C-alpha positions in Angstrom: 0.0 0.1 0.2 1.2 3.4 -1.4 1.2 5.7 2.5 3.3 9.0 0.8 5.0 10.2 -2.6 7.2 13.1 -2.1 9.2 15.2 -4.4 12.0 16.6 -2.6 14.0 18.7 -5.2 14.3 17.9 -9.0 16.8 15.4 -8.3 15.3 13.1 -5.0 11.9 11.6 -4.9 10.7 9.4 -1.9 7.8 6.6 -2.1 7.0 5.1 1.1 4.9 1.6 1.0 3.5 0.3 4.4 2.0 -3.0 5.3 1.1 -5.1 8.3 5.0 -6.0 8.9 7.2 -3.9 6.5 7.7 0.0 6.1 9.7 0.5 2.9 10.9 3.6 1.7 12.0 4.0 -1.7 14.6 7.0 -2.3 15.1 7.6 -6.2 17.7 10.0 -7.2 19.7 11.4 -10.2 23.2 12.7 -8.8 25.0 15.3 -10.8 27.7 14.2 -12.9 31.2 14.2 -12.1 32.3 17.6 -14.0 30.1 19.5 -11.5 31.5 22.0 -8.7 32.0 20.0 -5.7 30.1 22.2 -3.5 26.9 21.8 -5.6 27.8 17.8 -4.9 28.4 18.1 -1.4 25.1 19.6 -1.0 23.0 16.7 -2.9 24.7 14.4 -0.6 23.5 16.4 2.3 20.2 16.8 1.6 20.1 12.7 0.7 21.5 11.9 3.9 18.6 14.3 5.3 16.2 12.2 3.5 17.9 8.8 4.7 16.4 9.8 8.2 12.9 9.0 6.9 11.5 6.3 9.1 11.5 2.9 7.5 12.1 -0.7 8.5 13.9 -1.2 4.4 15.7 1.6 2.4 16.1 1.8 -0.6 18.2 4.5 -2.5 18.1 3.6 -6.5 18.5 5.5 -9.4 21.1 7.5 -11.8 24.1 8.1 -9.3 26.6 8.8 -11.9 29.0 6.7 -9.9 31.7 4.1 -11.3 32.0 1.7 -8.9 35.6 -0.1 -9.2 37.2 -3.3 -7.7 39.1 -2.2 -5.6 39.5 -3.7 -2.5 38.6 -2.0 0.0 35.2 -2.0 -1.7 34.5 -5.7 -2.0 32.3 -5.6 1.4 30.2 -3.2 0.0 29.9 -3.5 -3.1 30.9 -6.8 -4.4 33.8 -8.1 -7.0 31.4 -8.1 -10.2 31.3 -4.3 -11.2 31.9 -3.3 -14.6 34.9 -1.3 -14.4 38.2 -1.7 -12.7 38.4 1.6 -10.8 36.5 3.9 -9.5 35.7 7.8 -10.8 34.9 11.0 -8.1 31.5 10.1 -7.6 32.4 6.4 -7.5 34.3 7.5 -4.5 31.4 9.4 -2.8 28.9 6.8 -3.2 30.6 4.1 -0.8 31.2 6.5 2.4 27.5 7.3 2.1 26.6 4.0 2.2 29.1 2.5 4.8 27.7 5.6 7.1 24.3 4.8 6.4 24.8 0.8 6.8 23.9 0.1 3.1 25.6 -2.0 0.7 25.1 -2.0 -2.9 23.6 -4.5 -4.4 23.6 -3.6 -8.2 27.7 -4.6 -8.3 27.3 -7.8 -6.2 25.6 -10.5 -8.7 27.8 -12.1 -11.4 26.2 -12.1 -14.6 27.6 -10.7 -18.4 29.3 -6.9 -19.0 26.2 -6.7 -21.8 23.7 -6.8 -18.8 26.0 -4.7 -16.5 26.1 -1.8 -18.2 23.4 1.2 -18.0 24.9 4.2 -19.9 25.8 3.8 -23.7 27.3 6.9 -25.3 26.2 8.2 -28.4 28.6 6.9 -30.9 28.1 3.4 -29.3 31.4 2.9 -28.0 31.4 3.9 -24.1 29.6 1.7 -21.9 29.2 2.4 -18.0 27.4 1.2 -15.2 26.6 4.5 -13.2 22.9 3.0 -12.2 22.8 1.5 -8.6 20.8 -0.2 -5.8 21.4 0.5 -2.2 19.9 -1.0 0.5 20.3 -1.8 4.1 20.2 -4.8 5.8 17.0 -6.8 5.3 18.0 -9.7 7.7 18.0 -7.2 10.3 14.6 -5.7 9.3 12.7 -8.6 8.9 13.8 -10.1 12.7 13.0 -6.8 14.1 10.0 -5.9 12.1 7.6 -7.6 14.5 9.2 -6.0 17.6 9.0 -2.4 15.9 5.6 -2.9 15.4 5.1 -3.4 19.1 7.2 -0.6 20.2 6.7 2.3 17.8 8.9 4.9 20.2 11.5 6.7 18.9 14.7 5.2 19.7 16.8 7.8 22.4 19.9 9.1 20.5 23.1 10.1 23.1 23.4 13.3 23.4 19.9 14.4 21.3 18.0 16.6 24.3 15.2 18.6 23.9 17.3 21.7 22.4 17.9 19.2 19.4 14.3 18.4 19.2 13.5 22.0 18.8 15.9 22.8 16.1 14.7 19.5 14.4 11.4 20.7 14.7 12.0 23.9 13.1 14.1 22.5 10.2 11.0 20.0 9.6 8.8 23.1 9.3 10.9 24.9 7.4 11.6 21.9 4.9 7.7 21.6 4.4 7.1 25.1 3.7 10.1 24.9 1.2 8.3 21.8 -0.2 5.4 23.2 -1.2 7.5 25.8 -3.7 10.9 24.7 -4.0 11.5 27.7 -6.6 10.9 30.2 -3.5 14.1 31.5 -2.6 13.3 33.0 0.6 11.9 29.6 1.6 15.1 27.9 0.1 17.2 29.9 2.0 15.4 29.6 5.2 15.5 25.7 4.8 18.9 26.0 4.5 19.9 28.1 7.3 17.6 26.0 9.7 19.5 22.7 8.3 22.6 24.5 9.1 21.6 25.4 12.5 20.0 22.1 13.4 23.1 20.4 12.1 25.6 22.9 14.6 23.2 22.3 17.4 22.9 18.7 17.2 26.8 18.5 17.1 27.1 20.8 19.7 25.1 19.0 22.4 26.4 15.8 21.6 30.0 17.0 22.0 28.6 18.4 25.6 27.2 14.8 26.1 30.3 13.2 25.4 32.4 15.5 27.7 30.1 15.0 30.3 30.4 11.3 30.0 34.5 11.2 30.1 34.6 13.6 33.4 32.2 10.8 34.7 34.5 7.8 33.0 37.6 9.8 34.7 35.8 10.1 38.0 35.0 6.4 38.2 39.0 5.9 37.4 40.1 7.9 40.3 37.9 6.2 42.6 38.8 2.7 41.1 35.7 2.2 39.9 37.0 0.5 36.4 33.7 -1.3 35.6 31.6 1.9 35.5 34.1 3.3 33.8 34.8 1.2 30.7 30.8 0.6 31.0 30.4 4.5 30.4 32.8 4.4 27.4 31.5 1.4 25.9 28.1 3.1 26.0 29.3 6.5 23.7 31.2 4.4 21.2 29.1 1.2 20.7 27.1 2.9 17.7 30.2 5.0 16.4 31.2 4.5 12.4 34.1 5.9 11.3 34.0 7.9 8.3 36.1 6.5 5.4 38.2 9.1 3.6 39.6 8.2 0.2 42.2 9.8 -2.5 43.8 8.2 -5.5 47.8 7.6 -5.8 49.5 8.7 -9.3 48.4 5.5 -10.6 44.5 6.3 -10.1 44.5 3.6 -7.4 42.4 4.2 -4.1 44.3 4.8 -0.9 42.5 4.9 2.3 45.2 4.6 5.4 46.3 7.4 7.1 49.8 7.0 6.5 49.0 6.9 2.4 47.1 9.6 2.3 49.4 12.1 4.6 51.9 11.1 2.1 49.9 12.1 -0.6 48.8 15.5 0.8 52.6 16.2 1.3 53.9 15.5 -1.8 51.3 17.3 -3.3 51.5 20.3 -1.7 55.6 20.2 -2.3 54.9 19.9 -5.7 52.2 22.9 -5.9 54.7 24.8 -3.4 57.5 24.3 -5.5 55.7 25.3 -8.8 54.5 28.5 -7.2 58.0 29.5 -6.0 59.9 29.1 -9.8 57.2 31.4 -11.0 
């Protein structure tokens, strides 16, 4: 049964389906191409992240993501080994970052099939073929196991550090977003929604930081009083849901690197070459 259809913006649509046990959210997207400005692409993924918070047991992101997912080893668990491409492009690096943060897997590159069935875009001259449309889905096994429990417990799960101040900021953001959706071409509503979104993001981050600082103070007090069990319990409580944000760069051979040592060395070499070039001019 269709519960809701929402046009977020020209690049993101949401279709919500609901039956007795499942609450499925389909997020259809059309990502920007690789040559677009980096700031615009970041804004697209910021909006997608906000949309992803929509309630649902099963969340599916699908559409034209303009992302070539390569066969780099660091993506094997996330995207499998059956992509059409050997190396990822810029969007092909952004998409795995988003998937990792949101607990998604890229199913469109996981199943073995002939190359003729993989590509989703062909150049007008027929020479270039790319696999840039993808399907991402969250952990279905986890969702189907917990769906009955979720039906019994409709309450919202409390997030660490999410207090009334955060709730008020989110509510203001929600109201601004609803007004913006009524007329997405209205510059005043667009500016207000953008301002409320940034405010909510900063407030939530600030309140979470305060919450963690208080936890660490209590843990330090436990340590001084030799209450090690309580200390570890507090620390484990705040790090249980932590997911490290992956960062990727390409080396001179076009291969992806993600270790801190390799990224630091790559940046050092880049700025050395840049500064030496400027010095000679």
